[in-house]
N, C-alpha and C positions, 0 to 999 in steps of 0.2 A: 547910528543905531546898531545894537548890540549883537553880532552875526550869529552866535552861537546859541543866543535864546530864542532867537528868533527863527532861527533855522531847528530846533527842539520842537516849536509848538505845533508840530503837524496837525492837531486837533483843530486849532484855529484856522489854519489854512485851509483844511476840508470846509468848514462853515463857509468859508469867504467864498470857496471854489460854487459850492451849491447855489450862495445868492448871487454870483455873477452867473452861472448857469440860467438860473431863473429869470434874470433882466436880460441875459444874451437872446432866450427866446423868446421873450415879450417883445423887443427890436426888433428882431426877425421877421414876427409875424407881421409886423407895420410897417415891412418896407425896408428897413434902415441897411446899409450898406456902407457905412463907417464905422468900423469897431474897434479904430485905434485907439481910445479911452482903455479897452478894455487890455488889448495887446501890450500897452506900453506897460502896464502894473504887472502881469503876469512874465515881460519880459525880463524886467528887477526881478522877478520872483526867481525865474529859472538861474539867475546867476548868482542868488543869494545863496538858494540850497545845494549843497555839493553832490547831493544824491536825490533830486525832485520826485515826489511821487508820479505815479504812472497817469492819474488823472489830471494833473496840473500841467504836464507835458503834452496830454492829447488836448488841453481846452486851446492852450497857446496854440499848437501845432493847427487845429480847427478853425480859430480867430485868422490865423494868416492865408490858410487856405481860403473860406468863404469870401476875403477880402479880395482875392487874388481872381476870386472867380467872377465877383460882381465889378470889378472894375475893367474886365477884358471884356472882348466880343461875346457873349455868351456861350463859353466854354470853346473857344474857335479851336484850341489845342490841347484837348482832354488828355491826349498822354504826356504831354508836357509837364501839366497841373499834375498826374500822378508822380512823376518824376521828381519833382520840384518837392511835393508830398515827403516823399521816400526819404531823398536827400535833408528834408528838414529834420525829420524826427533821427535821422541817423547823429544828425549834428548834434542835439539835444541830450545824447543821452551816453554822451563819452565817459561819461563815469559811474555809468548805472551796471548794476551787475546783467552775466549773460542772459539769465530769463528775462529780467525786464526790457533788454534792447531788444529782444525777439517780439516780446508779448507787445510792444509800442507800435510793430508793424500790423497790427490786425487791421485798423483804415486804409491801410494799402492795398492788402488783400482786397478787400471790399470793393475797393475803387476799379481793382483790375479784373475781376468778376466781373463787374458792370460792364465793364468795356469791350470784354469778350463778345457780349450780346448787342450792342447797339454798334461797335465800329469793326465789323466782321474784316473790314477791307485793311485793317491793320494788323493781322494776326500775328503776321512776323515781328513787327515791330513790339507788339504786347509780350511776346515770348522771349525777345531780348531785354526786355525791362523786368520781367518775373526771373529769368537767368541770373539778373542780377540781384534780385532779392534773395533769392535760393542761394547765391554766393557769398551774400552779406550773413545769412544765417549760418552756412557751413563755416565758416570764418569762426562767427562765434562759439559754434559748437566746439569747433577745435579748440578754442583757450578755454573750455567749459569749467566750471568752479563752481560747484552746487553749494551755496547759503543758504542760512534760515531764513533770507527774505521770499524765496523761492515758496515756502509754504503758508507765508501769511494769507488769508482769507482776504478778496477785494472788498472793498467796503461800499457804501452805498452810494458814492459819488459815480462810481462806476456806471451805474444803470444810466445815469445824468448823461454821463458823458457817451455814451453809446445812443442816447437821445439825439444829442447834439448832431453826431456823425451820419442819424439816416432822417434827419428832419428836412432835406431837399426831397428824400425820397419818398416818405409815408408820413410826413409833418409829425407835430408831436404828440399827437393825442391817442397814439397806442397803447398796447402792454406792454412792459418790458421784454416778454417772449416773443412778441411779432416785432419789438425794434431787433433783437438777438437774432433774429430770421433773416433778417436783410444786412446785418452786420455783420455776421457770421454764416456765409451760406453755403458753405460747402462741409458742414458738421451735420455729425446726426441727433436725432429729437433726444437721445438718451444723453447726448453729452450736453446739447442744450436747454435741458430741464437740469441738469446739475449746476451749471450756469445762473440758471434763472433763481436757483434755491442759494446758490452762493455757498451752499454748504462745503467745506473742505476744497473750495475751490479758491486757488492763490495764483500770483502771478507768475508761476511756473508752470500751473494746466491752462492758462491763456498761452502759455509762448508755445506748449503742446499743440493746441487748436490752431494757432496759425502756422506753425511746422506742418502740420496736417494738410491744411487746406492748401499752402502752398505746392505741396507734393503731389495731391491731384489734382488739383488745376494744371499742375506741369504736364501730367500723366495725360489727362483728358485732352488737352489742345494735341497731342499726337494723333488723335483719333479724325478722322474726317480729312486726311493729309493726300490720299489718293495713291499710298503704297500698299502691297500687298499684306495679306493676312499674315504670312510669314516672317516679312518685313516688319510689319507691326509689333508683331510678338518679340521679334529679336529689341526693338527701339523698346518696349517698354519692360519687357528685364532688364535689359543694360541700365535704364533712366532709375527705375526703380530702385536696383542695388547702388547702385551709386549714391543716389541720394539717403538711401537708409544710412550707409555707411560714412556719410557726411554728417548727417544729423545724430550726433554722437551723444543724444539726450533720453535718458529718462521718460520725461513728459511727451515727449514724441512718441516712442512707440508705448505708452500707456493709453494714449489716444487713440493710434491707429489699432492698437490689439483690441480696444472696445467697440471701435467702429466692425471692425472685422466678424466681430463676435454677432452683428447683427445681419439680418436674412440677405439687406440689400446696401450696396453704399449709396450715399446721398450723393449722389452725382448725375443722376436720371435729369436734372435740368440742362446739363451739359453735353451727355451724351445718350444715344438711346439705350434702353433697358438691356438687351442682350449685351451691348458692348460694356455694360457697367456688371454682368453677370460675368465676363470674360475677365475685365480688369481685377473684380474680385479673385477669381482662380489665379490669376498671375501673381497677385499680391502675396495671396495663402501660401503658396510657393515660397518666395522669395523670404516671408517670415521662417518658415521651417528651416530653411536654406540658411539664414544669416549665423553668422558668429558674433556673437553678444561678447565676446570674453573681453570686450573691453569696459564693461561694465561691474566688475568684479575689482576686489579691493587692490589685487596685484598691478592694477593696471591704472591704478592712482584716483579714480574716480571715485568717491565715496557717497553712498547712496543709502539711505537707509534699511536695513536689512528688509524689513515690511515690505516696502515699497517693491523690491525685487522679487519677494516673493509672490506677491500680489501678481506681476509680471510673469513670473514663472507659470504661474497658473492660468492664466488667459491665453498665454503660447501653447501649452499642452493641450486644452480645449480648442485653439486652433487646428494644432496637429492632428488631432483625432478628426476634425471635421474635414479637411483637406486629405487624409488618408482615405477617409470614407468614401470622399467624393469619387479619387478614382478609382478606387476600387469599383463602385458602381457604375464606373463609365469602361469598365475592363483596362484600364491602364496599367497593366500589371510591372511596365518598366517603372514608372512611377511610384507606382505602390511600395518597390524594392529600395527605390531611391530615398523615398520620405521617411520610412523605416531606418534605414541608414542614419539618415540625416538625424532623427530623431535621438536613434539612441548614441551616437556621438555627440550629442549636441551638451556644451557645457551648460547650460539651462537646467537640462534633467539632471545633471550632477549634482548642481549647485541646489536644485528645489529638495533633493533627498537629504543630501548634506543639511540644508537647514532644518529638515523634520528631524532625521535622527540626534540634530544638536538639543533638541527641546527636553524640557525636564519631562522625564518618565521614559524616555525613548534611547537616554545618554549611555543605557549598559548593554543596549543592542550594537554588536560591532559589525554584526555581518549584513552587507546590502541586502534590500530586496530584489528577489527577482523580477522584477519589471524591465521587459526591453520593448513592451507597446505602452502608446497612451492609453487605452483602455485598462492596463495591467496597472501603471501606475496611478489613474485617477481611481479605481479599485481601492489599492492601496491607501490613497489618500483621504478617502473616506472612511476607509476602515481604523486609521489612524484618528480622526478628528472624532469618532465615535469612544478613542480612548481619552478625550480631552484636550488633544492637540488641537489649536484652532487655525485649521489651514484656508480655507474659504472666508475673503474678507467681508464677503457679503452674502445673503440668503441663494441671492439669483443664480450667482456662481454654482452654489452647491447644488441647487436644484438642475441646471445645467448638466452637471457631471451626474447626478442619477440618473437624467434620461438619458444619457450616453451607457452607461452601463446597464441601462435594462432594453435600449437598444439593442446592446450587442446581445445581449442573452435571449433575447426574442430573437433575434438571426442565427443563433446556435440552434435554439430549437425548431425553427422553420428547416434550417438544413439537415436536421435529424429526421423531422418528419419526410420531408423530402426524399431523405436515402431510403425510409424503410418505406415508403409506396413505389418508387423506383424498382424493389426486389421482391415485391408482391407478385404473387402468379395473377396476370391479366385479367383472368375469370370471376376473382375476388373484386375488383372493382364496378361497382354498379354507376356507371354514369357514361354518357356518348363523349368520347373524345379523348384526347392522349394526354399522358402523366405532365407534359409541358403545360397545357390548359388547365389542368386541375390545380399544378402549381400556382397558376395566374389567379386563379378564380379565389384560392386560400390567401393571397398576398393582400386580395383588396378587403377580403371580410375578416380575418383575424384581427382581433381587436387585442393583441398581449399588450402592447407598449401602452395602448390606450385605457388600461386597466387600472395603471398605474394610480394611486389614492394621492394625486401629489396637483395641488391646485397652482395656478399661476395669476389669480386674481389679486394679488398684493405687488405683483413685479412689474416695475418699469416696463412702459410697453415696448423696446426694443428686446430685453432681454426675453419679455414673454413670448415676441415672435421666433427669436433666435432659439429657444429651446424648444418650440412646439415645431418649427423647422426640421428637427431632427426628426420626427415620424411622419414628415406630409406626404413624404413620395410613397408610404405605404396606403396612405388614404387616397391618391389621387392618381392621375395613370388610368385614363379609361380603355376598356377592352376592346379590340378589335371589333366591329360593327357584325352585328351577327353572333357574334360567339355569347353563349351562356353563361352566366355565373353561377357558381354553386356555394353555399354555405354549410358548413359541416356542423350539424348540429349536434350529434352525438357518433364517435370514435369508438367502436368495439372490434377487435381481430378475435380472430379463432385458433391460428398458428403461432400469431406472435405476440409474444408481451412487451412492451414498451413503458416508458416511464414519461408522466406527464408531470412536467412541471409548471408550478402555478406560482408566479412572480406576484410577490404583493406587497408593495412599499406603504408604509403608513403614511398618512397625513403628517405627523412630526418629522423630526430628523432622525428618527430611526432608522438607520438604513439597514441594520442586519435581520429586519424583520423579515426574512425572506424563507418559504416554507417548499418543500419537494414534496408532491404526492407521488405516489405507488398507485398505478392504477391499471390493475390486467384487464385488460377487455378483450371484447370478443368482437368480430367484424360483422358479424349476421345482423347486427342491429344497427348499421351505419344507416343514416337516413340523410339524404340531399334534399336541399330545396332549390328547384330551379327560379331566379330571378327573371 
């Protein structure tokens, strides 16, 4: 047989693979246990192809795994089967790219996740196997060389192979999205929807999913070990930082940052919701404090500028979320720490540099004065109004706009509270102190909610993420017995104030902001008890 001609005809292999998958599923439903005819064909195929497609490697490994399971005593040693699968996949991809080597491990992560639930008595042994997988991924990332293959979109046989891997668990009559929920159990719905559509989802993206799943599984297994909260925090911090430093991959960080922009991490099946929120807080801190210098050309890792820019924008939004969170919890030492980390980060510098290198801005030599995430976000929105595309998707731009509106609303509320505290006490017609008055206003003012920005067309995770920016102002019940007040009109006799009305139009025109001077008198203040 002419090897080069055979190896180049990948379309014919994909067609053969699809037919083989259909026959396999038919035989499996009939209770067949001998798949040696398939195994021998695909074993020869793996030896012929110098760099076999991911789906062909998966099918051969699944056939071998099924045969082993069906000829042993009903999964008598499930952990050994997972180890064997891991070693088999590693042995089949010695000539593959780094991204494909990691992406191939998706079935191993799926099996480890299943063992966490059914074999809690093997927790320590499971952790050892998972550590081995993470160690292998780290070695692959250490020798990382980005290739064009990483950007290739996965073909239709990818869905067929996912169905093969989950047929034992849920049968083969489900939709692809349901199959993916079982096959990739530790990713968010937003990432999963991207996989279902398979638009711009390639081998590299799948590798990112595998890395994030292994990363989150390892951290979740640290909960429930009987150690103190302080020790747990140290363990989580240390492990997260070590793995992030080892997984020096754009795809890992791209997937992780997208998931951190969502309201909750997809780990509630593994740990309690309170623990999931605690883990998300720790990960946001690790993301802000991380040194990302290895991503840039001087370190030898070549990644397209557009990819790095997208990563930097997501990092910026997460940095603002983290700073806002610690500010609301009055953790002022962390506010300072995060602010310093943001200002000194190479990500901030590279994002500004990328924008200023774009046509139309190259003549501007002075760097903008943007020392906080909010200031940088505002500058980026203004730059985009000048024709430079900064936000790759509309949802990130909406997220950024929501941050700016929240920031302005906070400034206005602070100004109102300051004025209220300086007013003579006899000018306030309400029962209670200024603190309670502030509290009532916090829950009734709808300054941010008046934005004419709709999230109806947004994917669910980003919809929830942007909405989460204003949720705390809407929620949070008053103490029982307290009265709420709604400010209907605000007029002052002795003091003039400026009332700023924020109005963001429904289109992408961010500059539609107006300020209205409204000298008012306090004599017509009306309060309505709720």
